[in-house]
C-alpha positions as CSV (number, residue, x, y, z in Angstrom):
1,M,108.5,104.9,55.0
2,S,111.3,103.1,56.8
3,Y,114.2,104.9,58.6
4,G,117.7,103.6,58.6
5,T,119.1,100.0,58.5
6,A,119.4,99.1,62.1
7,R,117.8,95.8,63.4
8,P,116.9,94.8,66.9
9,L,119.5,93.0,68.9
10,R,117.0,90.1,69.3
11,S,113.9,89.9,67.2
12,V,110.5,90.4,68.8
13,T,107.8,88.5,67.0
14,L,104.1,88.5,66.8
15,D,104.2,85.1,68.7
16,D,106.1,86.8,71.5
17,V,103.4,89.4,71.8
18,R,100.6,86.8,71.7
19,G,102.4,84.9,74.4
20,A,102.6,88.1,76.5
21,Q,98.9,88.6,76.0
22,K,98.2,85.2,77.4
23,M,100.6,85.8,80.3
24,L,98.8,89.1,81.1
25,S,95.3,87.6,81.2
26,G,93.8,88.5,84.5
27,V,96.7,90.8,85.3
28,A,96.5,93.8,83.0
29,R,93.2,95.3,82.0
30,T,91.9,95.4,78.5
31,T,91.5,99.2,78.6
32,A,88.6,101.1,77.1
33,M,88.5,102.5,73.6
34,E,86.6,105.9,73.7
35,G,85.5,107.8,70.6
36,S,86.2,111.5,70.4
37,R,83.6,113.6,68.5
38,H,85.7,116.7,68.7
39,L,88.8,115.1,67.3
40,S,86.8,113.2,64.7
41,Q,85.4,116.5,63.5
42,L,88.9,118.0,63.2
43,V,90.4,115.0,61.4
44,G,87.4,114.4,59.2
45,S,87.1,110.7,60.2
46,P,86.6,108.7,63.4
47,V,89.2,109.2,66.1
48,H,89.3,106.8,69.1
49,L,91.3,107.1,72.3
50,K,93.0,103.9,73.7
51,C,92.8,104.6,77.4
52,E,96.0,103.2,78.9
53,N,95.7,106.0,81.5
54,L,93.0,103.7,83.0
55,Q,95.4,100.7,83.2
56,R,96.4,99.4,86.6
57,T,99.1,101.7,88.1
58,G,97.9,104.4,85.6
59,S,99.9,103.5,82.6
60,F,100.9,100.8,80.1
61,K,104.1,100.1,81.9
62,L,102.6,97.2,84.0
63,R,102.4,95.1,80.8
64,G,106.0,95.0,80.0
65,A,107.2,94.9,83.6
66,Y,105.1,91.8,84.4
67,V,106.2,89.9,81.3
68,R,109.9,90.7,81.9
69,I,109.8,89.6,85.6
70,A,107.5,86.6,85.0
71,G,110.2,85.3,82.5
72,L,113.0,85.3,85.0
73,L,114.6,82.0,86.1
74,P,113.8,80.9,89.7
75,E,117.3,81.9,90.9
76,E,116.9,85.3,89.3
77,R,113.6,85.8,91.1
78,A,115.2,84.9,94.3
79,A,117.8,87.6,93.9
80,G,115.1,90.2,93.4
81,V,114.7,93.0,90.8
82,V,115.8,96.6,90.7
83,A,114.6,99.5,88.5
84,A,115.1,103.2,88.1
85,S,112.2,105.5,87.2
86,A,110.6,108.8,88.0
87,G,107.1,107.3,88.1
88,N,105.3,105.0,85.7
89,H,107.9,102.3,85.3
90,A,108.5,102.4,89.0
91,Q,104.9,101.6,89.7
92,G,104.7,98.9,87.0
93,V,107.7,97.1,88.4
94,A,106.5,97.4,92.0
95,L,103.0,95.9,91.3
96,A,104.3,93.2,88.9
97,S,106.9,92.2,91.5
98,S,104.3,92.0,94.2
99,L,101.9,89.9,92.1
100,L,104.8,87.5,91.3
101,G,106.2,87.3,94.8
102,V,109.5,89.0,93.9
103,H,111.3,91.5,96.0
104,S,111.7,94.9,94.2
105,T,113.9,97.8,94.9
106,V,113.1,101.0,92.9
107,F,115.4,104.0,92.7
108,M,113.7,107.3,92.1
109,P,115.0,110.9,91.8
110,K,114.9,113.0,94.9
111,G,112.6,115.4,93.1
112,A,110.1,112.8,92.0
113,P,106.5,113.8,92.8
114,L,105.4,112.6,96.2
115,P,102.2,110.9,94.9
116,K,104.3,108.7,92.6
117,I,106.8,107.8,95.4
118,S,103.9,107.0,97.7
119,A,102.1,104.8,95.1
120,T,105.3,102.9,94.3
121,R,105.8,102.1,98.0
122,D,102.1,101.1,98.3
123,Y,102.6,98.6,95.5
124,G,105.3,96.9,97.6
125,A,108.6,98.3,96.4
126,D,111.5,99.3,98.5
127,V,111.9,102.9,97.3
128,R,115.3,104.6,97.4
129,L,115.7,108.3,96.5
130,H,118.9,109.0,94.7
131,G,120.1,111.8,92.4
132,Q,118.4,114.8,91.0
133,V,117.9,113.5,87.4
134,V,117.0,110.0,86.1
135,D,120.5,109.4,84.6
136,E,121.9,109.6,88.2
137,T,119.1,107.4,89.5
138,L,119.7,104.9,86.7
139,A,123.4,104.7,87.5
140,A,122.6,104.0,91.2
141,A,120.2,101.2,90.2
142,E,122.8,99.6,87.9
143,E,125.4,99.8,90.7
144,Y,123.0,98.2,93.1
145,A,122.3,95.4,90.6
146,A,126.1,94.7,90.2
147,E,126.6,94.7,94.0
148,T,123.6,92.5,95.0
149,G,122.9,90.3,92.0
150,A,119.4,91.8,91.6
151,V,118.1,91.7,88.0
152,F,117.9,95.2,86.5
153,I,114.5,95.7,84.8
154,H,115.1,98.3,82.0
155,P,112.1,100.5,81.2
156,F,112.2,99.9,77.4
157,D,115.4,98.3,76.1
158,H,114.5,94.6,76.4
159,P,112.6,92.2,74.1
160,D,110.3,91.0,76.9
161,I,109.4,94.6,77.8
162,I,108.6,95.3,74.1
163,A,106.5,92.1,73.8
164,G,104.4,93.1,76.8
165,Q,103.8,96.6,75.6
166,G,102.9,95.2,72.2
167,T,99.7,93.7,73.7
168,V,98.3,97.3,73.4
169,G,98.5,96.8,69.6
170,L,96.6,93.5,69.7
171,E,93.8,95.1,71.7
172,I,93.6,98.0,69.3
173,L,93.1,95.6,66.3
174,E,90.4,93.7,68.3
175,Q,88.6,96.8,69.4
176,C,88.9,98.8,66.2
177,P,89.5,96.4,63.3
178,E,88.9,99.1,60.7
179,V,91.8,101.3,62.1
180,R,94.0,103.0,59.4
181,T,96.4,105.0,61.6
182,I,97.7,104.5,65.1
183,V,99.4,107.4,66.9
184,V,101.6,106.7,69.9
185,G,104.0,108.6,72.0
186,I,107.7,107.7,71.9
187,G,110.3,108.0,74.7
188,G,112.8,105.2,74.6
189,G,110.6,103.4,72.1
190,G,109.3,100.3,73.9
191,L,105.6,101.0,73.5
192,A,105.9,102.1,69.8
193,A,108.1,99.2,69.0
194,G,105.7,96.7,70.6
195,V,102.6,98.2,68.9
196,A,104.4,98.1,65.6
197,V,105.4,94.4,65.9
198,A,101.8,93.4,66.8
199,V,100.1,95.5,64.2
200,K,102.3,95.4,61.1
201,V,102.4,91.7,60.8
202,L,98.6,91.4,60.9
203,R,97.8,94.7,59.2
204,P,100.7,96.1,57.2
205,D,98.4,98.7,55.7
206,V,98.0,100.4,59.1
207,R,100.1,103.5,59.4
208,I,101.9,104.0,62.7
209,V,103.0,107.5,63.7
210,G,105.2,108.1,66.7
211,V,105.2,111.4,68.6
212,Q,108.0,113.0,70.6
213,A,108.3,116.2,72.5
214,E,110.4,118.8,70.7
215,G,112.7,119.3,73.6
216,A,113.4,115.5,74.0
217,A,113.3,114.3,70.4
218,S,116.0,111.8,70.1
219,Y,114.5,109.6,67.4
220,P,114.5,112.0,64.4
221,P,118.3,112.5,64.5
222,S,118.8,108.9,65.4
223,L,116.7,107.6,62.5
224,A,118.5,110.0,60.1
225,A,121.9,108.7,61.3
226,G,120.9,105.1,61.3
227,R,121.9,104.6,64.9
228,P,120.9,105.8,68.4
229,V,122.0,109.4,68.9
230,S,121.9,111.1,72.3
231,V,120.1,114.4,72.9
232,E,121.9,116.4,75.5
233,N,119.8,117.8,78.4
234,P,116.3,116.9,77.1
235,V,113.7,119.3,78.4
236,T,109.9,118.8,78.4
237,M,107.0,118.7,80.8
238,A,106.2,115.2,79.4
239,D,108.5,113.2,81.7
240,G,107.1,109.9,80.5
241,I,108.8,110.5,77.1
242,K,111.7,112.5,78.4
243,V,114.4,110.1,77.2
244,G,117.7,111.4,75.8
245,R,118.7,108.3,73.8
246,P,116.6,105.6,72.0
247,G,117.0,102.0,73.3
248,A,119.0,99.8,71.0
249,V,116.3,97.1,70.8
250,P,113.3,99.3,70.2
251,F,115.3,101.5,67.8
252,G,115.8,98.8,65.3
253,I,112.1,97.9,65.4
254,V,110.9,101.6,65.2
255,G,113.3,102.2,62.3
256,E,111.9,99.2,60.4
257,L,108.2,99.3,61.2
258,V,107.1,102.8,62.4
259,D,106.1,104.9,59.4
260,E,106.8,108.4,60.7
261,V,108.0,110.2,63.9
262,R,106.6,113.7,64.5
263,T,107.4,116.3,67.2
264,V,105.1,118.5,69.3
265,S,105.7,121.7,71.3
266,E,105.0,122.3,74.9
267,D,102.1,124.5,74.0
268,Q,100.6,121.7,71.9
269,L,101.0,119.2,74.8
270,S,99.3,121.6,77.2
271,A,96.4,122.1,74.8
272,A,96.1,118.4,74.3
273,L,96.0,117.7,78.0
274,L,93.3,120.4,78.4
275,L,91.3,118.9,75.6
276,C,91.4,115.4,77.1
277,L,90.2,116.8,80.5
278,E,87.5,119.1,79.1
279,R,86.1,117.1,76.1
280,A,86.9,113.5,76.9
281,K,86.7,113.8,80.7
282,L,90.0,111.9,81.0
283,V,92.9,112.7,83.3
284,V,96.0,112.2,81.1
285,E,99.6,113.1,81.8
286,P,101.5,115.2,79.2
287,A,103.3,112.2,77.7
288,G,100.0,110.4,77.4
289,A,98.5,113.4,75.6
290,S,101.3,113.6,73.0
291,P,99.3,111.7,70.3
292,V,96.4,114.1,70.8
293,A,98.8,117.0,70.5
294,A,99.9,115.6,67.1
295,L,96.3,115.4,65.9
296,L,95.6,118.9,67.0
297,A,98.8,120.2,65.3
298,A,98.0,118.8,61.8
299,P,94.5,117.1,61.8
300,D,94.2,116.9,58.0
301,T,97.3,114.7,57.7
302,F,95.9,111.6,59.3
303,E,93.9,108.9,57.5
304,G,91.1,107.6,59.6
305,P,89.8,105.8,61.5
306,V,92.6,106.9,63.9
307,V,93.5,105.4,67.3
308,A,95.5,107.7,69.6
309,V,97.1,105.8,72.5
310,L,96.8,107.7,75.8
311,S,99.7,106.0,77.4
312,G,99.4,107.2,81.0
313,G,97.5,109.3,83.5
314,N,99.9,109.7,86.4
315,V,100.2,113.5,86.6
316,D,101.2,115.3,89.7
317,P,98.4,117.7,90.8
318,V,100.8,120.6,91.0
319,L,102.1,120.0,87.5
320,M,98.5,119.5,86.3
321,Q,97.6,123.0,87.6
322,R,100.6,124.5,85.8
323,V,99.9,122.6,82.6
324,L,96.2,123.5,82.5
325,R,97.1,127.1,83.0
326,H,99.7,126.9,80.3
327,G,97.1,125.2,78.0
328,M,94.5,127.9,78.7
329,A,97.1,130.6,77.9
330,A,98.1,128.8,74.6
331,Q,94.4,128.9,73.6
332,G,94.0,132.5,74.6
333,R,91.8,131.6,77.5
334,Y,94.1,132.8,80.2
335,L,95.8,136.2,80.4
336,A,98.3,137.6,82.8
337,V,98.8,141.4,82.8
338,R,100.9,143.8,84.9
339,L,100.2,147.5,85.2
340,R,100.7,150.5,87.4
341,L,98.0,152.8,88.8
342,T,97.8,155.7,91.1
343,D,97.9,154.6,94.8
344,R,94.7,156.1,96.0
345,P,91.4,154.8,97.6
346,G,89.2,153.2,95.0
347,A,91.9,152.8,92.3
348,L,91.9,149.0,92.4
349,A,88.1,148.9,92.5
350,T,88.0,151.1,89.4
351,L,90.4,148.8,87.6
352,L,88.3,145.8,88.5
353,G,85.3,147.6,87.2
354,V,87.0,148.0,83.8
355,L,87.8,144.3,83.7
356,S,84.2,143.4,84.7
357,A,82.8,145.6,81.9
358,A,85.1,143.7,79.5
359,D,83.7,140.4,80.8
360,A,87.1,139.2,82.0
361,N,87.0,136.8,85.0
362,V,89.7,137.8,87.6
363,L,91.4,134.6,89.0
364,D,94.1,136.2,91.1
365,V,95.3,139.7,92.0
366,S,98.7,140.7,93.4
367,H,98.7,144.3,94.7
368,V,102.2,145.8,95.5
369,R,102.4,149.2,97.1
370,T,105.9,149.2,98.4
371,N,108.7,148.6,95.9
372,P,111.9,150.6,95.0
373,R,110.7,150.6,91.4
374,L,107.6,152.5,92.3
375,E,107.0,156.2,92.7
376,L,105.6,157.4,96.0
377,A,102.0,157.6,94.7
378,E,102.1,154.4,92.6
379,A,101.0,150.8,93.0
380,E,101.7,147.8,90.8
381,V,99.1,145.3,90.1
382,E,99.5,141.9,88.5
383,L,96.3,140.1,87.5
384,H,95.5,136.6,86.2
385,L,92.4,136.6,84.1
386,E,90.2,134.0,82.5
387,T,89.2,135.0,79.0
388,K,87.3,133.5,76.1
389,G,89.9,133.3,73.4
390,P,92.5,135.3,71.5
391,E,90.0,137.9,70.3
392,H,88.7,138.5,73.8
393,C,92.3,138.9,75.1
394,A,92.8,141.6,72.6
395,E,89.5,143.3,73.6
396,V,90.5,143.2,77.3
397,G,93.8,144.8,76.4
398,R,92.1,147.6,74.4
399,A,89.6,148.2,77.3
400,L,92.6,148.7,79.7
401,R,94.4,151.1,77.3
402,D,91.2,153.0,76.6
403,A,90.8,153.5,80.3
404,G,94.2,155.1,80.5
405,Y,96.2,152.1,81.9
406,T,99.7,151.2,80.6
407,V,99.9,147.4,80.3
408,M,103.5,146.2,81.0
409,G,103.0,142.5,80.4
């Protein structure tokens, strides 16, 4: 199926991708392809994970950044490069620039996770914090480029970037020549476009499925309109694919070569990240887990063998904690309850005894005894519990009610 009639501003060819692969030899890793027994059982055919989370800098972004910067003229290199990013592109540009001996300035939002800021600096970039959202950061980087003559390195909207990202597709065909479906996350579209260019020329029978977060899904309306359409205020935990408008260059390629674009919910992203950690023993960021989320959402709609591209693993530890808890809740393995009890000695111990008998593991307890909402002899307790699934959650709720407790949430 082909969406729309748009075409890329400048074609990206298989020869471009092959040239990028030669350029990246000894720079980017040929990342591992890991089989997933659990996903294979769900889908009913082999499922493999392309582990770009294990790439240098923790994502595929190094590929495109290096090819783009390596292709600059000597006078352009002398002027330096500038980029704007909340994380993965920033690190890719920083390392690529250092390897090529080019000075890099990277603008990042003030709220960017500290580990990503630190990593970008460690790779050699001059990091400048500006703005609260990426759009503000992007504007600052473009202004800097205009003032200084530094070359702006766009995260996805350039043919060289797309060619570099397309080397992921060549590796997939080499590592899994029998592949029938490739599933890849889409933000601005650089990775999906590159993979599509590399794969469709050599294997037009391979189905390519793009995945976006529901709260930042700019491609479905854009493909329907036949032109890039902006999504106002995109919201998703998957910051790697949190892009409000498709890039003009990748949009044309995606519209021509990508067979389908699906969306996934935040719950599905959380469950996918949890599965990657528990079953595959891989640390993956929410954007990187989006293809797995699509497989979990509708496993019987993919023809195998399937390759799911885990695009990155740069997840802030604080976000990881929140996402894992969210994923456990979505699977019925985490339960938060709030209730009131009589404020007397032993009341909390009695409550904990009820939970112990119900085989619920208490992770956290908040015990409030002084609050205007409470009667003089009341206390309010909020508990976070580890449970074994939806049925066990229901059993815990029944045990509390049978013991005379009123569960408020």
